[in-house]
N, C-alpha and C positions, 0 to 999 in steps of 0.2 A: 673574379679572375682565372681566365682560361689555363686549362693546364693543358700541356703537350699529351697527344696522343698517341708519338712513336712509342711504338714496342720501347725500343733500347731503353730511351728516357724512363722509361711506367719500371722496367726494370730496377735501374739505377734507384727509380725515387724511393720503391717499395723497397727496396732493400734501406737506403738509409733512412726511411721512417720507422723500420725497423730495431734501429736505436743498436747496431750492429756492435762486437767488440773490437777491439784491436787486431785482435789474431783473425776476426772473420772480414774484416774490411781487406787485410792482405791476402786473406786468398780467395776473397771474391773474383768471381769468372761469370761471362754473360752464359745465358742458359744455352742450349747446345742447338735450339730453334733459332736461338739471334745468331750464334757461330752462322749456325747454316747459311742464315740469309744473307750474311756480311761475304763469304765465304763466295753465293752465287754473285752480289752486286761486285765484288773485287774480278770475278772472271766475267762478267760481263762488261767490265772498264776497262780489261786489257785487252779486249775485242772492240771498244769503241761502240756499244751496244747500249748504251746507259742515254734510257730518258731522260729527262728533264726532274720527275718525281724522283726516279732512282737515283739518280745526284746529287738531287736535294737527303735522299736517306743516307745513301754513302755518305755524305757530309755531314750526316747525324751522327752515325757511327764512331768516325772519326772524331771529333767535338768530345762526344761522349768517353772514348778511348781516354783525350787528351786528360781530362777532369779524372779517370778513374786512377789514369798514372799518379797523376799530381797529388790524390788523396792518399794513396799508396805510400808514396814518398814521406809525406807530412806525416804517417800514422806511424812510418818506419822512427822518424826522429824522433816521435814523442817517446815511442817504446825503447829506443837506446838511450835515451835523456834518461827517462825513469829508471832502466838498468846502471846507469852510469851512479845514482845515487845510490 
């Protein structure tokens, strides 16, 4: 099975593989390098200067962001449920 080589996916895979605590999941943020790359892609996108590869990379960022947001929401629900007991 092939493993995605995208740096943004790699960050999330390694983070998730580290068996993070609920608190660590809630606090997770991409690296500074990933955030810088995203800002560059977004700026290029605003100027309509993205190559097809860059557009695919930006799409990956959006997919990962959605996954992480959903993970955080579900994790917060688990924390809230545990606190209610």
